[in-house]
C-alpha positions, 0 to 999 in steps of 0.5 A: 356556175358553181363558183358563182353560187359560192360567191353568191352564198358568201356575199349573202352570208357577209350581208347578213352578218353586216346587218346583224352587226349594224343592228347590234351597234344601234341597240347596244348603247341603249341596252347599256343605258337601260342597264345603268338606269335599272341599277340607278332605279334599284339604288333609289328604291333601296334608299326610298325604302330606308327613308320610308322606314325612317318616316314610320319610325319617326311617326311612331315616335311622334305618336308616342310623344303625343300620347305617352307623358311618361315617355316624354318625361324620360326622353327629356331627362335622358336625352335633353338633361332636363330636370323637374323644379327643385330636383338635383341631378347627379351624373356619374362618369367612368374615370379613365386612368393610365394604370394597367390592370395586372392579370394573375 
């Protein structure tokens, strides 16, 4: 009778372990998929945040273009190279040479 109880307990333990393994094997792919989706979501949220910051910056710049004529003139001169009528623009560039500078 003692042998049968040992067999019964062993079979019960094996059955419980098999059920746990079966349940884990069913849910493990879903857990991995969920983690991957969370990583993707975090990356997309970071990208979205960066783009929202860019939009705010561009809106601020647009508001400045609409309200500040000096800003428009400065941008036109510096970034676009525009000039007023009868105005001469001189641009200085640094000359690069192959000469070595000797240090004392």
